[in-house]
Backbone as CSV, one residue per row, in Angstrom:
resi,resn,N_x,N_y,N_z,CA_x,CA_y,CA_z,C_x,C_y,C_z
1,UNK,0.838,-1.169,0.000,0.000,0.000,0.000,0.888,1.239,0.000
2,UNK,0.540,2.209,-0.801,1.323,3.430,-0.926,1.147,4.298,0.313
3,UNK,2.180,5.035,0.689,2.064,5.928,1.848,0.948,6.947,1.611
4,UNK,0.112,7.145,2.636,-0.965,8.128,2.543,-2.245,7.589,1.936
5,UNK,-2.238,6.349,1.428,-3.471,5.811,0.847,-4.311,5.161,1.938
6,UNK,-5.583,5.064,1.666,-6.516,4.508,2.642,-6.792,3.059,2.267
7,UNK,-6.701,2.119,3.212,-6.955,0.717,2.884,-8.444,0.461,2.637
8,UNK,-8.732,-0.559,1.841,-10.115,-0.977,1.594,-10.714,-1.473,2.907
9,UNK,-11.940,-1.042,3.237,-12.535,-1.528,4.480,-12.958,-2.990,4.344
10,UNK,-12.824,-3.723,5.415,-13.316,-5.095,5.451,-14.210,-5.239,6.662
11,UNK,-15.127,-6.152,6.599,-16.045,-6.401,7.700,-15.674,-7.739,8.303
12,UNK,-15.434,-7.739,9.585,-15.119,-8.979,10.268,-16.378,-9.467,10.968
13,UNK,-16.592,-10.759,10.913,-17.735,-11.332,11.606,-17.265,-12.541,12.400
14,UNK,-17.990,-12.860,13.427,-17.654,-14.002,14.268,-18.879,-14.888,14.401
15,UNK,-18.696,-16.145,14.166,-19.773,-17.115,14.266,-19.733,-17.734,15.652
16,UNK,-20.813,-17.565,16.421,-20.825,-18.103,17.773,-20.936,-19.621,17.771
17,UNK,-21.566,-20.186,16.746,-21.736,-21.636,16.730,-20.432,-22.348,16.370
18,UNK,-19.646,-21.772,15.476,-18.416,-22.419,15.052,-17.218,-21.951,15.881
19,UNK,-17.343,-20.789,16.521,-16.247,-20.280,17.312,-15.134,-19.691,16.465
20,UNK,-15.341,-19.593,15.173,-14.332,-19.046,14.265,-14.892,-17.777,13.620
21,UNK,-14.014,-16.941,13.227,-14.411,-15.721,12.549,-14.031,-15.784,11.088
22,UNK,-14.440,-14.801,10.359,-14.109,-14.731,8.950,-14.087,-13.287,8.504
23,UNK,-13.811,-13.085,7.269,-13.753,-11.743,6.706,-14.632,-11.695,5.482
24,UNK,-15.490,-10.677,5.434,-16.294,-10.439,4.246,-15.501,-9.446,3.405
25,UNK,-15.192,-9.778,2.166,-14.399,-8.858,1.340,-15.155,-7.571,1.064
26,UNK,-14.448,-6.487,0.734,-15.116,-5.222,0.435,-16.041,-5.363,-0.767
27,UNK,-17.052,-4.501,-0.811,-18.004,-4.536,-1.915,-17.304,-4.158,-3.217
28,UNK,-17.719,-4.745,-4.343,-17.105,-4.382,-5.626,-17.454,-2.947,-5.999
29,UNK,-16.721,-2.422,-6.930,-16.956,-1.052,-7.391,-18.373,-0.918,-7.935
30,UNK,-18.910,0.292,-7.882,-20.281,0.541,-8.315,-20.512,0.119,-9.759
31,UNK,-19.528,0.314,-10.616,-19.699,-0.059,-12.025,-19.969,-1.553,-12.164
32,UNK,-19.297,-2.355,-11.357,-19.482,-3.797,-11.436,-20.859,-4.197,-10.939
33,UNK,-21.349,-3.557,-9.870,-22.660,-3.922,-9.340,-23.782,-3.468,-10.262
34,UNK,-23.555,-2.406,-11.028,-24.594,-1.922,-11.928,-24.745,-2.836,-13.140
35,UNK,-23.744,-3.649,-13.454,-23.799,-4.470,-14.653,-24.321,-5.876,-14.400
36,UNK,-24.480,-6.262,-13.139,-24.961,-7.619,-12.869,-26.389,-7.571,-12.358
37,UNK,-27.126,-8.668,-12.495,-28.495,-8.693,-11.966,-28.489,-8.566,-10.444
38,UNK,-29.548,-7.985,-9.910,-29.614,-7.815,-8.466,-30.502,-8.887,-7.847
39,UNK,-30.312,-9.119,-6.569,-31.131,-10.093,-5.845,-32.332,-9.384,-5.226
40,UNK,-33.274,-10.154,-4.740,-34.445,-9.590,-4.067,-34.000,-8.775,-2.850
41,UNK,-33.048,-9.298,-2.110,-32.566,-8.595,-0.919,-31.977,-7.232,-1.298
42,UNK,-31.161,-7.190,-2.338,-30.556,-5.924,-2.766,-31.623,-4.938,-3.236
43,UNK,-32.616,-5.437,-3.972,-33.680,-4.566,-4.468,-34.494,-3.996,-3.315
44,UNK,-34.874,-4.838,-2.355,-35.669,-4.381,-1.211,-34.859,-3.406,-0.354
45,UNK,-33.580,-3.666,-0.181,-32.732,-2.760,0.591,-32.643,-1.408,-0.101
46,UNK,-32.471,-1.416,-1.415,-32.410,-0.159,-2.168,-33.715,0.621,-2.023
47,UNK,-34.847,-0.066,-2.097,-36.143,0.608,-1.943,-36.301,1.188,-0.539
48,UNK,-35.798,0.493,0.465,-35.926,0.977,1.833,-34.995,2.140,2.139
49,UNK,-33.874,2.233,1.440,-32.877,3.272,1.734,-33.012,4.525,0.883
50,UNK,-33.677,4.435,-0.259,-33.758,5.573,-1.174,-35.219,5.963,-1.398
51,UNK,-35.706,7.021,-0.741,-37.117,7.411,-0.881,-37.510,7.773,-2.314
52,UNK,-36.584,8.400,-3.057,-36.874,8.764,-4.448,-37.085,7.501,-5.294
53,UNK,-36.223,6.524,-5.121,-36.343,5.255,-5.831,-37.633,4.547,-5.445
54,UNK,-37.955,4.552,-4.169,-39.174,3.890,-3.690,-40.421,4.526,-4.306
55,UNK,-40.454,5.859,-4.334,-41.603,6.556,-4.917,-41.713,6.239,-6.410
56,UNK,-40.583,6.251,-7.125,-40.598,5.946,-8.549,-41.070,4.508,-8.775
57,UNK,-40.566,3.573,-7.971,-40.931,2.162,-8.113,-42.411,1.951,-7.821
58,UNK,-42.935,2.652,-6.828,-44.357,2.509,-6.511,-45.221,3.003,-7.669
59,UNK,-44.856,4.134,-8.258,-45.607,4.632,-9.423,-45.486,3.666,-10.605
60,UNK,-44.284,3.145,-10.823,-44.054,2.182,-11.900,-44.952,0.958,-11.730
61,UNK,-44.989,0.419,-10.519,-45.789,-0.784,-10.261,-47.282,-0.475,-10.246
62,UNK,-47.654,0.720,-9.810,-49.070,1.109,-9.823,-49.550,1.255,-11.271
63,UNK,-48.728,1.825,-12.134,-49.090,1.939,-13.551,-49.201,0.560,-14.198
64,UNK,-48.354,-0.345,-13.777,-48.426,-1.720,-14.278,-49.737,-2.376,-13.825
65,UNK,-50.115,-2.125,-12.583,-51.387,-2.658,-12.058,-52.560,-2.021,-12.791
66,UNK,-52.442,-0.733,-13.106,-53.504,-0.034,-13.849,-53.688,-0.666,-15.226
67,UNK,-52.593,-1.040,-15.872,-52.673,-1.682,-17.186,-53.308,-3.072,-17.089
68,UNK,-53.101,-3.752,-15.968,-53.679,-5.086,-15.773,-55.148,-5.018,-15.392
69,UNK,-55.609,-3.863,-14.902,-57.000,-3.683,-14.468,-57.634,-2.507,-15.227
70,UNK,-57.788,-2.604,-16.540,-58.275,-1.443,-17.310,-59.722,-1.060,-17.022
71,UNK,-60.527,-1.974,-16.509,-61.941,-1.679,-16.258,-62.146,-0.828,-15.004
72,UNK,-61.146,-0.727,-14.141,-61.287,0.027,-12.894,-61.160,1.523,-13.133
73,UNK,-61.991,2.284,-12.426,-61.844,3.741,-12.455,-60.632,4.103,-11.595
74,UNK,-60.235,5.372,-11.646,-59.093,5.816,-10.841,-59.363,5.646,-9.345
75,UNK,-60.602,5.964,-8.915,-60.959,5.799,-7.498,-60.922,4.333,-7.093
76,UNK,-61.444,3.454,-7.933,-61.425,2.022,-7.634,-59.994,1.499,-7.562
77,UNK,-59.166,1.957,-8.496,-57.774,1.517,-8.505,-57.039,1.995,-7.255
78,UNK,-57.281,3.243,-6.832,-56.634,3.752,-5.622,-57.013,2.911,-4.406
79,UNK,-58.276,2.547,-4.299,-58.718,1.711,-3.186,-58.113,0.308,-3.295
80,UNK,-58.123,-0.246,-4.508,-57.538,-1.566,-4.760,-56.039,-1.556,-4.437
81,UNK,-55.346,-0.492,-4.816,-53.901,-0.385,-4.614,-53.544,-0.423,-3.132
82,UNK,-54.390,0.157,-2.283,-54.124,0.118,-0.846,-54.005,-1.316,-0.335
83,UNK,-54.783,-2.229,-0.903,-54.781,-3.617,-0.445,-53.673,-4.455,-1.084
84,UNK,-53.355,-4.197,-2.344,-52.371,-5.039,-3.046,-50.964,-4.443,-3.043
85,UNK,-50.826,-3.198,-2.615,-49.526,-2.511,-2.664,-48.397,-3.284,-1.986
86,UNK,-48.554,-3.760,-0.742,-47.425,-4.465,-0.116,-46.951,-5.670,-0.924
87,UNK,-47.893,-6.442,-1.424,-47.527,-7.626,-2.208,-46.870,-7.238,-3.527
88,UNK,-47.435,-6.254,-4.209,-46.874,-5.831,-5.496,-45.492,-5.208,-5.326
89,UNK,-45.305,-4.438,-4.256,-43.995,-3.826,-4.017,-42.951,-4.901,-3.725
90,UNK,-43.351,-5.956,-3.032,-42.394,-7.023,-2.728,-42.076,-7.844,-3.969
91,UNK,-43.107,-8.319,-4.648,-42.858,-9.204,-5.794,-42.311,-8.454,-7.006
92,UNK,-42.524,-7.148,-7.085,-42.047,-6.375,-8.224,-40.782,-5.589,-7.945
93,UNK,-40.156,-5.819,-6.802,-38.988,-5.029,-6.408,-37.845,-5.135,-7.415
94,UNK,-37.513,-6.350,-7.813,-36.390,-6.536,-8.743,-36.683,-5.868,-10.082
95,UNK,-37.895,-6.084,-10.581,-38.265,-5.491,-11.873,-38.250,-3.963,-11.798
96,UNK,-38.806,-3.396,-10.719,-38.876,-1.943,-10.591,-37.491,-1.324,-10.452
97,UNK,-36.638,-1.906,-9.627,-35.288,-1.365,-9.454,-34.499,-1.517,-10.761
98,UNK,-34.685,-2.620,-11.458,-34.030,-2.812,-12.757,-34.474,-1.770,-13.767
99,UNK,-35.776,-1.466,-13.790,-36.289,-0.444,-14.707,-35.757,0.938,-14.335
100,UNK,-35.647,1.202,-13.052,-35.096,2.487,-12.590,-33.633,2.620,-12.993
101,UNK,-32.862,1.554,-12.802,-31.444,1.568,-13.193,-31.298,1.789,-14.689
102,UNK,-32.137,1.109,-15.467,-32.070,1.269,-16.919,-32.426,2.695,-17.313
103,UNK,-33.411,3.268,-16.661,-33.836,4.640,-16.937,-32.710,5.617,-16.622
104,UNK,-32.023,5.427,-15.491,-30.952,6.349,-15.121,-29.728,6.183,-16.014
105,UNK,-29.483,4.970,-16.522,-28.346,4.750,-17.431,-28.590,5.453,-18.767
106,UNK,-29.850,5.520,-19.201,-30.187,6.153,-20.481,-30.095,7.652,-20.417
107,UNK,-30.253,8.225,-19.221,-30.242,9.685,-19.092,-28.864,10.261,-19.093
C-alpha cells in the first residue's frame, strides 16, 4: 500500500456456533454492481434506503397494475392499490429497481 493511501474496508464477523471468525471482502466497485443482476434482498434494501427510488418504483408498479386492471376507475384503482400494494412492491422489487437503473443509465 502506498504511503498516505486509505486501505479498503473489510467487515469482520464471528460465528458463535463455530467459534471461528471470517472476513467479508469489500463490496465491488459501483460499475461492477450496476452491470450484474440484483437479488431480491438488494432490491428491497435499495427501496428501503432511497425514498426517491421507492416513490418511482411505486408509481411504476401502480401503472403496471392499472394496465392489468383497465376496467377500474381511478378511485377504484386507488382503493384496490391500498390492499395489493405491499404484495406488489415485494414481488415487483427486482423489476422496478431494474427499470429504474435502466432509466438512469439512459439519461
